[in-house]
MARBA-3410 file (N, C-alpha, C, O; in Angstrom, 1 decimal):
254
-3.0,5.3,-6.4,-3.7,6.5,-6.5,-4.8,6.6,-5.4,-5.0,7.6,-4.8 ~ -5.4,5.4,-5.1,-6.5,5.6,-4.0,-5.8,5.8,-2.7,-6.4,6.5,-1.9 ~ -4.6,5.2,-2.5,-4.0,5.3,-1.2,-3.6,6.8,-1.0,-3.6,7.2,0.2 ~ -3.3,7.5,-2.0,-2.9,8.9,-1.8,-4.1,9.8,-1.4,-4.0,10.7,-0.6 ~ -5.3,9.4,-2.0,-6.5,10.1,-1.6,-6.8,9.8,-0.1,-7.2,10.7,0.6
-6.7,8.6,0.3,-6.9,8.3,1.7,-5.9,9.0,2.6,-6.3,9.5,3.6 ~ -4.7,9.0,2.2,-3.7,9.7,3.0,-4.0,11.3,3.2,-3.9,11.9,4.3 ~ -4.5,11.8,2.1,-4.9,13.3,2.2,-6.1,13.4,3.1,-6.1,14.4,3.9 ~ -7.1,12.5,2.9,-8.2,12.6,3.8,-7.8,12.5,5.3,-8.3,13.2,6.1 ~ -6.9,11.5,5.6,-6.5,11.3,6.9,-5.7,12.5,7.5,-5.9,12.9,8.7
-4.9,13.1,6.6,-4.2,14.3,7.1,-5.1,15.4,7.5,-4.9,16.1,8.5 ~ -6.1,15.7,6.6,-7.1,16.7,6.9,-7.9,16.4,8.2,-8.1,17.3,9.0 ~ -8.3,15.1,8.3,-9.1,14.8,9.6,-8.2,14.9,10.8,-8.7,15.5,11.8 ~ -6.9,14.5,10.7,-6.1,14.6,11.9,-5.9,16.1,12.3,-5.8,16.5,13.5 ~ -5.8,16.9,11.3,-5.5,18.4,11.6,-6.9,18.9,12.2,-6.8,19.7,13.2
-8.1,18.5,11.8,-9.3,18.9,12.4,-9.3,18.4,13.9,-9.7,19.2,14.8 ~ -9.0,17.1,14.1,-9.0,16.6,15.5,-8.0,17.5,16.3,-8.4,17.9,17.4 ~ -6.8,17.7,15.8,-5.8,18.5,16.6,-6.4,19.9,17.0,-6.2,20.4,18.1 ~ -7.1,20.6,16.0,-7.6,21.8,16.2,-8.7,21.8,17.3,-8.7,22.6,18.2 ~ -9.6,20.9,17.2,-10.7,20.8,18.2,-10.2,20.5,19.5,-10.7,21.1,20.5
-9.2,19.6,19.6,-8.6,19.3,21.0,-7.9,20.5,21.6,-7.9,20.8,22.8 ~ -7.2,21.3,20.7,-6.6,22.5,21.2,-7.7,23.5,21.6,-7.5,24.3,22.6 ~ -8.8,23.6,20.9,-9.9,24.5,21.3,-10.5,24.1,22.6,-10.8,25.0,23.3 ~ -10.6,22.7,22.9,-11.1,22.3,24.1,-10.2,22.5,25.3,-10.7,22.8,26.4 ~ -8.9,22.4,25.0,-7.9,22.7,26.1,-7.9,24.2,26.5,-7.6,24.5,27.7
-8.4,25.0,25.6,-8.5,26.5,26.0,-9.8,26.9,26.6,-10.0,28.0,27.1 ~ -10.7,25.9,26.5,-12.1,26.2,26.9,-12.2,25.7,28.4,-11.3,25.0,28.9 ~ -13.2,26.2,29.1,-13.4,25.8,30.5,-14.5,24.7,30.5,-15.5,24.6,29.8 ~ -14.3,23.8,31.5,-15.3,22.7,31.7,-16.6,23.2,32.4,-16.5,24.0,33.3 ~ -17.7,22.8,32.0,-18.0,21.7,31.0,-17.9,22.2,29.6,-18.2,23.4,29.4
-17.6,21.4,28.7,-17.5,21.8,27.3,-18.8,21.8,26.5,-19.7,21.0,26.9 ~ -18.8,22.6,25.5,-20.1,22.6,24.7,-20.3,21.3,24.1,-19.4,20.6,23.6 ~ -21.5,20.9,24.0,-21.9,19.6,23.4,-21.6,19.6,21.9,-21.4,18.6,21.2 ~ -21.7,20.8,21.3,-21.4,20.9,19.9,-19.9,20.5,19.6,-19.7,19.7,18.6 ~ -19.0,21.0,20.5,-17.6,20.6,20.3,-17.4,19.1,20.5,-16.7,18.5,19.7
-18.0,18.5,21.4,-17.8,17.0,21.7,-18.4,16.3,20.5,-17.7,15.4,20.0 ~ -19.6,16.7,19.9,-20.2,15.9,18.8,-19.4,16.0,17.6,-19.3,15.1,16.8 ~ -18.8,17.2,17.4,-17.9,17.4,16.2,-16.7,16.5,16.4,-16.2,15.9,15.4 ~ -16.0,16.5,17.6,-14.9,15.7,17.8,-15.1,14.1,17.5,-14.4,13.4,16.8 ~ -16.3,13.8,18.0,-16.6,12.3,17.7,-16.9,12.0,16.3,-16.6,10.9,15.8
-17.5,13.0,15.5,-17.8,12.8,14.2,-16.4,12.7,13.4,-16.3,11.9,12.5 ~ -15.4,13.5,13.7,-14.2,13.4,13.1,-13.4,12.1,13.4,-12.7,11.5,12.5 ~ -13.6,11.7,14.6,-12.9,10.4,15.0,-13.5,9.2,14.2,-12.8,8.3,13.7 ~ -14.8,9.2,14.0,-15.5,8.3,13.1,-15.1,8.3,11.7,-15.0,7.2,11.1 ~ -14.9,9.5,11.1,-14.3,9.6,9.8,-12.9,9.1,9.7,-12.6,8.4,8.7
-12.1,9.3,10.7,-10.7,8.8,10.7,-10.7,7.3,10.7,-9.9,6.6,10.0 ~ -11.6,6.8,11.6,-11.7,5.3,11.6,-12.1,4.6,10.3,-11.5,3.6,9.9 ~ -13.0,5.4,9.6,-13.4,4.8,8.3,-12.3,4.8,7.3,-12.1,3.9,6.5 ~ -11.5,6.0,7.3,-10.4,6.1,6.3,-9.3,5.0,6.7,-8.8,4.4,5.8 ~ -9.0,4.8,7.9,-8.0,3.9,8.4,-8.5,2.4,7.9,-7.7,1.7,7.4
-9.7,2.1,8.1,-10.3,0.8,7.7,-10.1,0.7,6.2,-9.7,-0.4,5.8 ~ -10.4,1.7,5.5,-10.3,1.6,4.0,-8.8,1.4,3.6,-8.5,0.7,2.6 ~ -7.9,2.1,4.3,-6.4,2.0,4.0,-6.0,0.6,4.3,-5.2,0.0,3.6 ~ -6.5,0.1,5.4,-6.1,-1.3,5.8,-6.6,-2.3,4.7,-5.8,-3.2,4.4 ~ -7.7,-2.0,4.2,-8.2,-3.0,3.1,-7.3,-2.9,1.9,-6.9,-4.0,1.3
-7.0,-1.7,1.4,-6.0,-1.7,0.2,-4.6,-2.2,0.6,-3.9,-2.8,-0.3 ~ -4.2,-2.0,1.8,-2.9,-2.5,2.3,-2.8,-4.0,2.2,-1.9,-4.6,1.7 ~ -3.9,-4.6,2.7,-4.0,-6.1,2.7,-4.0,-6.7,1.3,-3.3,-7.7,1.0 ~ -4.7,-6.0,0.4,-4.8,-6.4,-1.0,-3.4,-6.4,-1.6,-2.9,-7.3,-2.4 ~ -2.7,-5.4,-1.3,-1.3,-5.2,-1.9,-0.4,-6.3,-1.3,0.4,-6.9,-2.0
-0.4,-6.6,0.0,0.4,-7.6,0.6,0.2,-8.9,0.0,1.1,-9.7,-0.4 ~ -1.2,-9.2,-0.1,-1.6,-10.6,-0.6,-1.0,-10.7,-2.2,-0.5,-11.8,-2.6 ~ -1.1,-9.6,-2.9,-0.5,-9.7,-4.2,1.0,-10.0,-4.2,1.6,-10.8,-5.0 ~ 1.7,-9.2,-3.3,3.1,-9.3,-3.3,3.5,-10.8,-2.8,4.5,-11.3,-3.4 ~ 2.8,-11.4,-1.8,3.1,-12.7,-1.4,2.8,-13.7,-2.5,3.5,-14.7,-2.7
1.8,-13.5,-3.3,1.5,-14.4,-4.4,2.6,-14.3,-5.5,3.0,-15.3,-6.1 ~ 3.0,-13.1,-5.8,4.2,-13.0,-6.7,5.4,-13.7,-6.3,6.1,-14.5,-7.0 ~ 5.7,-13.6,-4.9,6.9,-14.2,-4.4,6.7,-15.7,-4.4,7.7,-16.4,-4.7 ~ 5.5,-16.3,-4.2,5.3,-17.7,-4.2,5.5,-18.2,-5.7,6.1,-19.2,-5.9 ~ 5.0,-17.5,-6.6,5.2,-17.9,-8.1,6.7,-17.9,-8.4,7.2,-18.8,-9.1
7.4,-16.8,-8.0,8.8,-16.8,-8.3,9.6,-18.0,-7.7,10.5,-18.6,-8.3 ~ 9.1,-18.4,-6.4,9.8,-19.5,-5.7,9.6,-20.7,-6.5,10.5,-21.5,-6.6 ~ 8.3,-21.0,-6.9,8.0,-22.1,-7.7,8.8,-22.3,-9.0,9.2,-23.4,-9.3 ~ 9.0,-21.1,-9.7,9.7,-21.2,-10.9,11.1,-21.6,-10.7,11.6,-22.4,-11.4 ~ 11.8,-20.9,-9.6,13.1,-21.3,-9.2,13.3,-22.6,-8.8,14.4,-23.2,-9.1
12.4,-23.3,-8.1,12.5,-24.7,-7.7,12.4,-25.6,-9.0,13.2,-26.5,-9.2 ~ 11.6,-25.3,-9.9,11.5,-26.1,-11.1,12.8,-26.0,-12.0,13.2,-27.0,-12.5 ~ 13.3,-24.8,-12.0,14.6,-24.5,-12.8,15.7,-25.4,-12.1,16.5,-26.0,-12.9 ~ 15.8,-25.4,-10.8,16.8,-26.2,-10.1,16.6,-27.7,-10.3,17.6,-28.4,-10.6 ~ 15.3,-28.1,-10.2,15.0,-29.6,-10.4,15.4,-30.0,-11.9,15.8,-31.1,-12.1
15.1,-29.1,-12.9,15.4,-29.5,-14.2,16.9,-29.6,-14.5,17.4,-30.4,-15.2 ~ 17.7,-28.6,-13.8,19.1,-28.6,-14.0,19.7,-29.8,-13.3,20.6,-30.4,-13.8 ~ 19.2,-30.2,-12.2,19.7,-31.4,-11.5,19.5,-32.8,-12.3,20.3,-33.6,-12.4 ~ 18.3,-32.8,-12.9,17.9,-34.0,-13.7,18.8,-34.1,-14.9,19.3,-35.1,-15.3 ~ 19.0,-32.9,-15.6,19.9,-32.9,-16.7,21.4,-33.3,-16.4,22.0,-34.1,-17.1
21.9,-32.8,-15.4,23.3,-33.1,-14.9,23.4,-34.6,-14.6,24.3,-35.3,-15.0 ~ 22.4,-35.1,-13.9,22.4,-36.5,-13.5,22.4,-37.5,-14.7,23.0,-38.6,-14.7 ~ 21.5,-37.0,-15.7,21.5,-37.8,-17.0,22.8,-38.0,-17.7,23.2,-39.0,-18.3 ~ 23.5,-36.8,-17.7,24.7,-36.6,-18.4,25.8,-37.5,-17.7,26.6,-38.2,-18.3 ~ 25.8,-37.5,-16.4,26.8,-38.2,-15.6,26.7,-39.7,-15.7,27.7,-40.4,-15.6
25.5,-40.3,-16.0,25.2,-41.7,-16.1,25.7,-42.2,-17.4,26.1,-43.4,-17.5 ~ 25.8,-41.3,-18.4,26.2,-41.8,-19.8,27.6,-41.5,-20.2,28.1,-42.0,-21.2 ~ 28.3,-40.8,-19.2,29.8,-40.5,-19.5,30.6,-41.5,-18.8,30.3,-41.9,-17.7 ~ 31.7,-42.0,-19.5,32.6,-42.9,-18.8,33.9,-42.6,-19.4,34.1,-41.9,-20.4 ~ 34.9,-43.2,-18.7,36.3,-43.0,-19.1,36.6,-44.0,-20.1,36.3,-45.2,-20.0
37.3,-43.5,-21.2,37.6,-44.5,-22.3,38.7,-45.4,-21.8,39.6,-45.0,-21.1 ~ 38.5,-46.8,-22.2,39.4,-47.7,-21.7,40.5,-48.0,-22.9,40.2,-48.2,-24.0 ~ 41.7,-48.1,-22.4,42.8,-48.2,-23.3,42.7,-49.6,-23.9,42.3,-50.5,-23.2 ~ 43.0,-49.8,-25.2,43.0,-51.2,-25.8,44.0,-52.0,-25.2,45.1,-51.6,-24.8 ~ 43.6,-53.4,-25.1,44.6,-54.3,-24.6,45.8,-54.5,-25.5,45.8,-54.4,-26.7
46.8,-54.9,-24.9,48.2,-55.0,-25.6,48.0,-56.5,-26.2,47.7,-57.4,-25.5 ~ 48.2,-56.5,-27.5,48.1,-57.8,-28.2,49.4,-58.7,-27.7,50.5,-58.3,-27.6 ~ 49.0,-59.9,-27.6,50.0,-60.9,-27.2,50.8,-61.3,-28.4,50.3,-61.3,-29.5 ~ 52.1,-61.6,-28.2,52.9,-62.0,-29.3,52.4,-63.4,-29.9,52.4,-63.6,-31.1 ~ 51.9,-64.2,-28.9,51.4,-65.6,-29.5,49.9,-65.6,-29.5,49.3,-66.5,-28.8
49.3,-64.6,-30.2,47.8,-64.5,-30.3,47.2,-65.9,-30.7,46.2,-66.3,-30.2 ~ 47.9,-66.6,-31.6,47.4,-67.8,-32.1,47.2,-68.8,-31.1,46.2,-69.6,-31.2 ~ 48.0,-68.8,-30.1,48.0,-69.8,-29.0,47.1,-69.4,-27.8,47.0,-70.1,-26.8 ~ 46.6,-68.2,-27.9,45.7,-67.7,-26.8,44.4,-68.3,-26.9,43.8,-68.2,-28.0 ~ 43.8,-68.8,-25.8,42.4,-69.3,-25.8,41.5,-68.3,-25.1,41.8,-67.7,-24.1
40.4,-68.2,-25.7,39.3,-67.4,-25.2,38.5,-67.9,-24.1,37.9,-69.0,-24.3 ~ 38.4,-67.3,-23.0,37.7,-67.8,-21.8,36.2,-67.5,-22.0,35.7,-66.4,-22.4 ~ 35.4,-68.5,-21.7,33.9,-68.4,-21.8,33.4,-67.5,-20.8,32.2,-67.0,-20.9 ~ 34.1,-67.3,-19.7,33.6,-66.4,-18.7,33.8,-64.9,-19.0,34.9,-64.5,-19.3 ~ 32.7,-64.0,-19.1,33.0,-62.6,-19.4,33.7,-61.9,-18.4,33.6,-62.1,-17.2
34.5,-61.0,-19.0,35.4,-60.2,-18.1,34.7,-58.9,-17.7,34.0,-58.4,-18.5 ~ 35.0,-58.4,-16.5,34.4,-57.1,-16.0,35.5,-56.1,-15.9,36.5,-56.3,-15.2 ~ 35.3,-55.0,-16.5,36.2,-53.8,-16.5,35.9,-53.0,-15.2,34.8,-52.6,-15.0 ~ 36.9,-52.7,-14.4,36.8,-52.0,-13.1,37.3,-50.7,-13.4,38.4,-50.5,-13.9 ~ 36.4,-49.7,-13.2,36.9,-48.3,-13.4,37.3,-47.7,-12.0,36.6,-47.8,-11.0
38.6,-47.2,-12.0,39.1,-46.7,-10.7,38.2,-45.7,-10.1,37.6,-44.8,-10.7 ~ 38.1,-45.8,-8.7,37.2,-44.9,-7.9,37.4,-43.5,-8.2,36.4,-42.8,-8.4 ~ 38.7,-43.1,-8.3,39.0,-41.6,-8.6,38.4,-41.1,-9.8,38.1,-39.9,-9.9 ~ 38.4,-42.1,-10.9,37.9,-41.6,-12.2,36.4,-41.6,-12.4,35.9,-41.2,-13.4 ~ 35.6,-42.0,-11.3,34.2,-42.1,-11.6,33.6,-40.8,-11.5,33.9,-40.0,-10.7
32.6,-40.5,-12.4,31.9,-39.2,-12.5,30.7,-39.4,-11.6,29.8,-40.3,-11.7 ~ 30.6,-38.6,-10.6,29.5,-38.6,-9.6,28.5,-37.4,-9.9,28.9,-36.4,-10.4 ~ 27.2,-37.7,-9.7,26.3,-36.6,-9.9,26.5,-35.5,-8.9,27.0,-35.7,-7.8 ~ 26.1,-34.2,-9.2,26.3,-33.1,-8.3,25.5,-33.3,-7.0,24.5,-34.0,-7.0 ~ 26.0,-32.7,-6.0,25.4,-32.8,-4.7,24.0,-32.1,-4.7,23.9,-30.9,-5.2
23.0,-32.7,-4.1,21.6,-32.1,-4.2,21.6,-30.8,-3.3,22.3,-30.8,-2.3 ~ 20.9,-29.8,-3.7,20.8,-28.5,-3.1,19.8,-28.6,-2.0,18.7,-29.1,-2.2 ~ 20.1,-28.0,-0.8,19.2,-28.1,0.4,18.1,-27.2,0.2,18.3,-26.0,0.1 ~ 16.9,-27.7,0.1,15.7,-26.9,-0.1,15.4,-26.1,1.2,14.8,-25.0,1.1 ~ 15.8,-26.5,2.3,15.6,-25.8,3.6,16.5,-24.5,3.5,16.0,-23.4,3.9
17.7,-24.6,3.2,18.6,-23.5,3.1,18.1,-22.4,2.1,18.1,-21.2,2.3 ~ 17.5,-22.9,0.9,17.0,-22.1,0.0,15.8,-21.3,0.4,15.6,-20.1,0.1 ~ 14.9,-22.0,1.2,13.7,-21.4,1.8,14.1,-20.3,2.7,13.5,-19.2,2.7 ~ 15.1,-20.6,3.6,15.5,-19.6,4.6,16.0,-18.3,3.9,15.7,-17.2,4.2 ~ 16.8,-18.5,2.9,17.4,-17.4,2.2,16.3,-16.6,1.5,16.3,-15.3,1.5
15.3,-17.2,0.8,14.3,-16.5,0.1,13.4,-15.8,1.1,12.8,-14.8,0.7 ~ 13.2,-16.4,2.3,12.3,-15.8,3.3,13.0,-14.5,3.8,12.4,-13.5,4.0 ~ 14.3,-14.5,3.9,15.1,-13.4,4.4,15.0,-12.3,3.4,14.9,-11.1,3.8 ~ 15.1,-12.7,2.1,15.0,-11.7,1.0,13.6,-11.0,0.9,13.5,-9.8,0.7 ~ 12.6,-11.9,1.1,11.2,-11.4,1.1,11.0,-10.4,2.2,10.4,-9.4,2.0
11.4,-10.7,3.4,11.3,-9.8,4.6,11.9,-8.5,4.4,11.4,-7.5,4.8 ~ 13.2,-8.6,3.7,13.8,-7.4,3.5,13.2,-6.5,2.4,13.1,-5.3,2.5 ~ 12.6,-7.1,1.3,11.9,-6.3,0.3,10.7,-5.7,0.9,10.4,-4.5,0.6 ~ 9.8,-6.3,1.7,8.7,-5.8,2.4,9.1,-4.7,3.3,8.4,-3.7,3.3 ~ 10.1,-4.9,4.1,10.5,-3.8,5.0,10.9,-2.6,4.3,10.6,-1.5,4.7
11.7,-2.7,3.2,12.1,-1.5,2.5,10.9,-0.8,1.8,10.8,0.5,1.8 ~ 9.9,-1.6,1.4,8.7,-0.9,0.8,7.9,-0.2,1.9,7.3,0.8,1.7 ~ 7.8,-0.8,3.1,7.1,-0.2,4.2,7.7,1.1,4.6,7.1,2.1,4.8 ~ 9.1,1.0,4.8,9.8,2.2,5.2,9.6,3.3,4.2,9.5,4.5,4.6 ~ 9.6,3.0,2.9,9.5,4.0,1.9,8.1,4.6,2.0,7.9,5.8,1.9
7.1,3.8,2.2,5.7,4.3,2.4,5.6,5.2,3.7,5.1,6.3,3.6 ~ 6.1,4.8,4.7,6.0,5.6,6.0,6.8,6.9,5.8,6.3,8.0,6.2 ~ 7.9,6.8,5.2,8.7,8.0,4.9,7.9,9.1,4.1,7.9,10.3,4.4 ~ 7.2,8.5,3.0,6.4,9.4,2.2,5.2,10.0,3.0,4.9,11.2,2.8 ~ 4.6,9.3,3.9,3.6,9.8,4.7,4.1,10.9,5.6,3.5,12.0,5.8
5.2,10.7,6.3,5.8,11.7,7.1,6.1,12.9,6.4,5.9,14.0,6.9 ~ 6.7,12.8,5.2,7.0,14.0,4.3,5.8,14.8,4.0,5.8,16.0,4.1 ~ 4.7,14.0,3.7,3.4,14.6,3.3,2.9,15.4,4.5,2.4,16.5,4.4 ~ 2.9,14.8,5.7,2.4,15.4,6.9,3.2,16.7,7.2,2.6,17.8,7.4 ~ 4.6,16.6,7.0,5.4,17.9,7.3,5.0,18.9,6.4,4.9,20.1,6.7
4.7,18.5,5.1,4.4,19.6,4.0,3.0,20.2,4.3,2.8,21.4,4.1 ~ 2.1,19.4,4.9,0.7,19.9,5.2,0.9,20.9,6.3,0.2,22.0,6.2 ~ 1.8,20.7,7.3,1.8,21.5,8.5,2.4,22.9,8.1,2.3,23.9,8.8 ~ 3.1,22.9,7.0,3.8,24.2,6.5,2.8,25.0,5.8,3.0,26.2,5.5 ~ 1.6,24.5,5.5,0.5,25.3,4.8,0.0,26.3,5.7,-0.3,25.9,6.9
-0.2,27.5,5.4,-0.7,28.5,6.3,-2.0,29.2,5.7,-2.3,29.1,4.5 ~ -2.8,29.7,6.6,-4.0,30.2,6.2,-3.9,31.5,5.4,-4.9,32.1,4.9 ~ -2.7,32.0,5.2,-2.5,33.1,4.4,-2.8,32.8,2.8,-3.0,33.7,2.0 ~ -2.7,31.6,2.5,-3.0,31.1,1.1,-4.6,31.0,1.0,-5.1,29.9,0.7 ~ -5.2,32.0,1.2,-6.7,32.0,1.2,-7.3,31.6,-0.1,-8.4,31.0,-0.1
-6.6,31.9,-1.2,-7.2,31.8,-2.6,-6.8,30.5,-3.2,-7.1,30.3,-4.4 ~ -6.0,29.7,-2.5,-5.6,28.4,-3.1,-6.6,27.4,-3.4,-7.6,27.3,-2.6 ~ -6.6,26.7,-4.5,-7.7,25.7,-4.6,-7.7,24.6,-3.6,-6.6,24.3,-3.0 ~ -8.8,24.1,-3.3,-8.9,22.9,-2.4,-9.5,21.7,-3.0,-10.2,21.9,-3.9 ~ -9.2,20.5,-2.4,-9.7,19.3,-3.0,-10.9,18.6,-2.4,-11.5,17.7,-3.0
-11.1,19.1,-1.1,-12.3,18.5,-0.5,-12.8,19.4,0.7,-12.0,19.8,1.6 ~ -14.1,19.8,0.5,-14.7,20.7,1.4,-14.8,20.0,2.9,-14.7,20.8,3.9 ~ -14.9,18.8,3.0,-15.1,18.1,4.2,-13.8,18.3,5.1,-14.0,18.5,6.3 ~ -12.7,18.2,4.5,-11.4,18.2,5.3,-10.7,19.6,5.3,-9.8,19.8,6.1 ~ -11.1,20.5,4.4,-10.3,21.8,4.2,-11.0,23.0,4.6,-10.4,24.1,4.5
-12.2,22.9,5.1,-12.8,24.0,5.7,-12.3,24.2,7.1,-12.4,23.3,7.9 ~ -11.8,25.4,7.5,-11.2,25.5,8.8,-12.1,25.3,9.9,-13.3,25.3,9.7 ~ -11.6,24.9,11.1,-12.4,24.6,12.2,-13.3,25.7,12.7,-14.5,25.5,13.0 ~ -12.8,26.9,12.7,-13.6,28.1,13.1,-14.8,28.3,12.2,-15.9,28.7,12.6 ~ -14.5,28.2,10.9,-15.5,28.4,9.8,-16.5,27.3,9.9,-17.7,27.6,9.7
-16.1,26.1,10.2,-17.1,25.1,10.3,-18.1,25.3,11.5,-19.3,25.2,11.3 ~ -17.6,25.7,12.7,-18.4,26.1,13.8,-19.4,27.3,13.4,-20.6,27.3,13.8 ~ -18.9,28.2,12.7,-19.6,29.4,12.3,-20.8,28.9,11.3,-22.0,29.3,11.5 ~ -20.6,28.1,10.4,-21.6,27.5,9.5,-22.5,26.6,10.3,-23.7,26.7,10.0 ~ -22.1,25.7,11.2,-23.0,24.9,11.9,-24.0,25.7,12.8,-25.2,25.4,12.8
-23.4,26.7,13.4,-24.3,27.6,14.3,-25.2,28.5,13.6,-26.3,28.7,13.9 ~ -24.6,29.1,12.5,-25.4,30.2,11.8,-26.5,29.6,10.9,-27.6,30.1,10.8 ~ -26.0,28.5,10.2,-26.9,27.9,9.1,-27.7,26.8,9.6,-28.9,26.6,9.4 ~ -27.1,26.0,10.3,-27.7,24.6,10.7,-28.2,24.5,12.1,-28.6,23.4,12.6 ~ -28.1,25.6,12.8,-28.6,25.7,14.2,-28.1,24.4,15.1,-28.8,23.7,15.8
-26.7,24.3,15.0,-26.0,23.3,15.8,-26.3,21.8,15.4,-25.9,20.9,16.2 ~ -26.9,21.6,14.2,-27.1,20.2,13.8,-25.9,19.7,12.9,-25.8,20.0,11.7 ~ -25.0,19.0,13.5,-23.8,18.6,12.9,-24.1,17.6,11.6,-23.5,17.7,10.6 ~ -25.1,16.8,11.9,-25.5,15.8,10.8,-26.0,16.5,9.5,-25.8,16.1,8.4 ~ -26.8,17.5,9.7,-27.3,18.2,8.5,-26.2,19.0,7.9,-26.2,19.0,6.6
-25.2,19.5,8.6,-24.1,20.1,8.0,-23.4,19.2,7.2,-23.1,19.5,6.0 ~ -23.1,18.0,7.7,-22.3,17.0,7.0,-23.0,16.5,5.7,-22.3,16.2,4.7 ~ -24.4,16.4,5.7,-25.0,16.0,4.5,-25.0,17.2,3.4,-25.0,16.9,2.2 ~ -25.1,18.4,3.9,-24.9,19.5,3.0,-23.6,19.5,2.3,-23.5,19.8,1.1 ~ -22.6,19.3,3.0,-21.3,19.4,2.4,-21.0,18.2,1.5,-20.3,18.3,0.5
-21.6,17.0,1.9,-21.5,15.9,1.0,-22.2,16.1,-0.3,-21.7,15.7,-1.4 ~ -23.4,16.8,-0.3,-24.1,17.1,-1.5,-23.3,18.0,-2.4,-23.3,17.9,-3.6 ~ -22.6,19.0,-1.8,-21.7,19.9,-2.6,-20.6,19.2,-3.2,-20.1,19.5,-4.3 ~ -20.0,18.2,-2.4,-18.9,17.4,-3.0,-19.3,16.7,-4.2,-18.6,16.5,-5.2 ~ -20.6,16.2,-4.2,-21.0,15.4,-5.3,-21.5,16.1,-6.5,-21.8,15.5,-7.6
-21.5,17.4,-6.4,-21.9,18.2,-7.6,-21.0,18.0,-8.7,-19.8,17.9,-8.4 ~ -21.5,18.0,-9.9,-20.6,17.8,-11.1,-19.7,19.0,-11.4,-18.6,18.8,-12.0 ~ -20.2,20.2,-11.0,-19.3,21.3,-11.5,-19.7,22.5,-10.5,-20.6,22.4,-9.7 ~ -19.0,23.7,-10.8,-19.3,24.8,-9.8,-20.6,25.4,-9.9,-21.2,25.8,-9.0 ~ -21.2,25.4,-11.2,-22.5,26.1,-11.3,-23.6,25.3,-10.5,-24.5,25.8,-9.9
-23.6,23.9,-10.7,-24.5,23.1,-9.9,-24.4,23.3,-8.4,-25.4,23.3,-7.7 ~ -23.1,23.4,-7.9,-22.8,23.4,-6.5,-23.3,24.8,-5.9,-23.7,24.9,-4.8 ~ -23.2,25.9,-6.8,-23.6,27.2,-6.3,-25.0,27.4,-6.4,-25.6,28.0,-5.5 ~ -25.7,26.8,-7.4,-27.2,26.8,-7.4,-27.8,26.0,-6.3,-28.8,26.5,-5.8 ~ -27.2,24.9,-5.9,-27.8,24.1,-4.8,-27.6,24.9,-3.4,-28.5,25.0,-2.6
-26.4,25.5,-3.3,-26.1,26.2,-2.0,-27.1,27.5,-2.0,-27.6,27.7,-0.9 ~ -27.3,28.3,-2.9,-28.0,29.5,-2.8,-29.5,29.0,-2.6,-30.2,29.7,-1.8 ~ -30.0,28.0,-3.2,-31.4,27.6,-3.0,-31.6,27.1,-1.6,-32.6,27.3,-1.0 ~ -30.6,26.4,-1.1,-30.6,25.9,0.3,-30.7,27.0,1.3,-31.6,27.1,2.2 ~ -29.8,28.0,1.1,-29.7,29.2,2.0,-31.0,30.0,2.0,-31.5,30.4,3.0
-31.6,30.1,0.8,-32.8,30.9,0.7,-34.0,30.3,1.4,-34.9,31.0,1.9 ~ -34.0,29.0,1.5,-35.1,28.2,2.1,-34.8,28.0,3.6,-35.7,28.1,4.5 ~ -33.6,27.8,3.9,-33.2,27.4,5.3,-33.0,28.8,6.2,-33.7,28.9,7.3 ~ -32.3,29.6,5.8,-31.9,30.9,6.4,-31.9,32.1,5.5,-30.9,32.6,5.2 ~ -33.2,32.6,5.2,-33.2,33.6,4.2,-32.6,35.0,4.8,-32.2,35.8,4.0
-32.4,35.2,6.1,-31.8,36.4,6.6,-30.4,36.1,7.1,-30.0,36.7,8.1 ~ -29.7,35.2,6.5,-28.3,35.0,6.8,-27.5,36.2,6.5,-27.7,36.9,5.6 ~ -26.4,36.3,7.4,-25.5,37.4,7.3,-24.8,37.2,6.0,-24.4,36.1,5.6 ~ -24.5,38.4,5.3,-23.8,38.2,3.9,-22.4,37.8,4.2,-21.8,37.2,3.3 ~ -21.7,38.1,5.2,-20.4,37.6,5.5,-20.3,36.1,5.5,-19.3,35.5,5.1
-21.3,35.4,6.1,-21.3,34.0,6.2,-21.5,33.3,4.9,-20.8,32.4,4.5 ~ -22.5,33.9,4.2,-22.8,33.3,2.8,-21.7,33.6,1.8,-21.4,32.8,1.0 ~ -21.1,34.7,1.9,-20.0,35.0,1.1,-18.7,34.0,1.4,-18.0,33.6,0.4 ~ -18.5,33.8,2.6,-17.4,32.9,3.0,-17.7,31.4,2.4,-16.9,30.7,1.9 ~ -18.9,31.0,2.6,-19.4,29.7,2.1,-19.1,29.6,0.5,-18.6,28.7,-0.1
-19.6,30.7,-0.2,-19.5,30.6,-1.6,-18.0,30.7,-2.0,-17.7,30.1,-3.1 ~ -17.1,31.4,-1.2,-15.8,31.4,-1.5,-15.1,29.9,-1.4,-14.3,29.6,-2.3 ~ -15.5,29.2,-0.5,-15.1,27.8,-0.4,-15.5,27.1,-1.6,-14.7,26.3,-2.1 ~ -16.7,27.2,-2.0,-17.3,26.4,-3.1,-16.4,26.8,-4.4,-16.1,25.9,-5.2 ~ -16.1,28.1,-4.5,-15.3,28.6,-5.7,-14.0,28.0,-5.7,-13.4,27.6,-6.7
-13.3,27.9,-4.4,-12.0,27.3,-4.3,-12.0,25.7,-4.6,-11.0,25.2,-5.1 ~ -13.1,25.1,-4.3,-13.3,23.7,-4.5,-13.4,23.3,-5.9,-12.9,22.3,-6.3 ~ -14.0,24.2,-6.7,-14.3,23.8,-8.2,-13.4,24.8,-9.1,-13.7,24.9,-10.3 ~ -12.4,25.4,-8.5,-11.6,26.4,-9.3,-10.8,25.7,-10.3,-10.1,26.4,-11.0
END
C-alpha cells in the first residue's frame, strides 16, 4: 500500500518537473529565479520519495532472502533425515542364507571349534544411496531464487510503466475530478499564480500552506484555515484566484 502512494507521488512530481523544464525551454535566458527555485524544490521532493521507496524496497528484499534461507534450511534437514533413515535400513537388511544340506552321515560329522564366516556375494550386498551433492543443490536453488526475484521486479516495473502511461492520458478537461494530493495535483500554471498572487514569490511559504491544508481532517477545517489565511495575508486578492484555490480544496476533500 505504501509503495503505491510513493509511486503516485513520484508520478506527480515527475510531471511537475517535466512541465517546468518545458516552460524553461520556451522562456528566454536568463530565467526567472522563481522558476529555478521551484524546479529545485521539486527535485528535492523527488529525491525524498525515491529514498523512501528504496527503504521499503530493501525491507522487502531482506524479507524475501530470509524466507528463502529458511526454506533452504528446511530442505537440507529433510534430505539429511532421509539419508540417515535409508542408511539405517540398509545396514539391517541382509540376504537370507539357504540352510546347509544335511549330510547323510550326520552322526560321523565332527564339529570344528573354529567359527565359520558366511561370505555374501558382492552383487547381492545392499549399498547405501549415494550422497547428494550440496554444491549442486545450492547452485540450483540460487538460480531459482534469481529467477523469482527477476520475475517480481519485472512485474513491478511493468506496473509502474502502466501507471505512468495511464497518468499521461489524464487531461485537464476533467476539472471536477477528485484529487488525492494538493502538492502534486495543482497544475504548474496555477502554482505559479498562487505563489505570485498570494505568497509574493515565497515558495517555502506556499509549501507550508499546502502542507497545512493536506493535514486538515476534513473539508470544513481546510476551508476555514484557507479563508482566514487569505483574509490576513491578501485581503484584496482577486476573486478568480481565491475561487480557484477553494475549488482545489473542494476537489481534494470531495
